[in-house]
C-alpha positions in Angstrom: 41.5 65.8 153.8 38.0 65.9 155.1 38.1 69.7 155.3 39.2 69.9 151.6 36.3 67.7 150.6 33.9 69.9 152.5 35.3 73.0 150.8 35.0 71.3 147.4 31.4 70.2 148.0 30.4 73.7 149.2 32.0 75.3 146.2 30.1 72.9 143.8 26.8 73.6 145.4 27.0 77.4 145.6 28.3 78.4 142.2 26.4 81.0 140.2 26.6 80.9 136.4 27.9 84.5 136.1 31.0 83.6 138.1 32.1 81.3 135.2 32.6 84.3 133.0 35.2 85.6 135.6 36.8 82.2 135.6 37.1 82.3 131.8 38.5 85.9 132.0 41.0 84.8 134.7 42.2 81.9 132.4 42.6 84.2 129.4 44.6 86.7 131.6 47.0 83.9 132.6 47.4 82.8 129.0 48.0 86.4 128.0 50.6 87.0 130.7 52.4 83.7 129.8 52.6 84.8 126.1 53.7 88.3 127.2 56.5 86.8 129.4 57.6 84.6 126.5 57.7 87.5 124.0 59.6 89.6 126.5 61.8 86.9 127.9 64.9 89.1 128.5 62.9 91.7 130.4 61.1 89.0 132.4 64.5 87.4 133.3 65.9 90.7 134.4 62.9 91.4 136.5 63.3 88.1 138.3 67.0 88.6 138.6 66.3 92.0 140.2 64.2 90.2 142.8 67.2 88.0 143.8 65.5 84.7 142.9 68.7 82.8 142.0 71.4 82.4 139.5 71.1 82.9 135.7 70.6 79.2 135.0 67.9 78.7 137.7 66.2 82.0 136.6 66.0 80.7 133.0 64.5 77.4 134.1 62.1 79.2 136.5 61.1 81.6 133.8 60.3 78.8 131.4 58.4 76.9 134.1 56.3 80.0 135.0 55.5 80.6 131.3 54.4 77.0 130.8 52.3 76.9 134.0 50.6 80.2 133.0 49.8 79.1 129.5 48.7 75.5 130.3 47.0 76.5 133.6 45.3 79.4 131.9 44.0 77.2 129.2 42.7 74.6 131.7 41.1 77.3 133.8 39.4 78.9 130.7 38.0 75.6 129.6 37.0 74.6 133.1 39.0 71.4 133.5 41.0 70.7 136.6 40.4 74.3 137.7 41.2 73.8 141.4 44.5 72.0 140.6 45.7 74.7 138.2 44.7 77.5 140.5 46.6 75.9 143.3 49.6 75.4 141.0 49.6 79.0 140.0 49.1 80.4 143.5 52.8 80.3 144.5 53.7 82.1 141.3 51.3 84.9 142.0 52.3 85.1 145.6 55.9 85.5 144.5 54.8 88.1 141.9 52.9 90.1 144.5 55.4 90.0 147.4 58.8 89.7 145.7 58.4 91.3 142.3 55.8 94.0 142.6 56.3 95.1 146.2 60.0 95.9 145.4 59.0 98.0 142.4 56.8 100.3 144.3 53.0 99.8 144.4 52.0 103.4 143.9 54.2 104.0 140.8 52.3 104.8 137.6 51.6 101.6 135.6 52.4 99.4 138.6 51.2 95.8 138.1 50.8 95.3 141.8 47.0 95.7 141.9 46.6 93.6 138.7 48.7 90.8 140.3 46.6 91.1 143.6 43.4 90.8 141.5 44.6 87.7 139.8 45.8 86.2 143.1 42.3 86.8 144.6 40.7 85.2 141.5 43.0 82.2 141.9 42.0 81.8 145.6 38.3 82.2 144.7 38.4 79.5 142.0 40.5 77.2 144.0 37.5 77.1 146.4 34.7 77.5 143.9 35.9 75.2 141.2 34.8 74.8 137.6 31.1 75.9 137.5 28.4 75.2 135.0 30.2 76.6 131.9 33.0 74.1 131.9 34.3 71.0 130.1 34.0 69.0 133.3 30.5 70.1 134.2 28.9 66.7 133.7 31.1 65.3 136.5 30.0 67.9 139.0 26.6 69.1 137.7 25.1 66.0 136.0 21.4 67.1 136.3 21.8 70.7 135.3 21.6 72.1 131.8 23.6 75.0 130.6 
């Protein structure tokens, strides 16, 4: 637990303002993908079924859980509230997307989402360490003396 606290303190002290714009973009991308998955639920379920992730009932529950976590987590990351928690919650989803879904589809095919998923995964890892930043709803808790 001590190591986690050190990482959190380091991330709070070394956070440039321009990095917040990337955090906001990452949150908007998660919201967009959650809505896209909801709109194309049948295709999303077939994609998960093709990755051998379980039966039809568990795939449906898992699909709805992923959609909820993307939309709620994306909103929280965009606003800058509980960023580290929602980045950590979305990490297993993106790890699954990179290694189970996108790797099986061929990473060098035209319009492959592998590199997009890897970019989002790297962003989640980055903000799990870096945290909210100055442009966030929770900035007064972390940055009480700094003005925007």
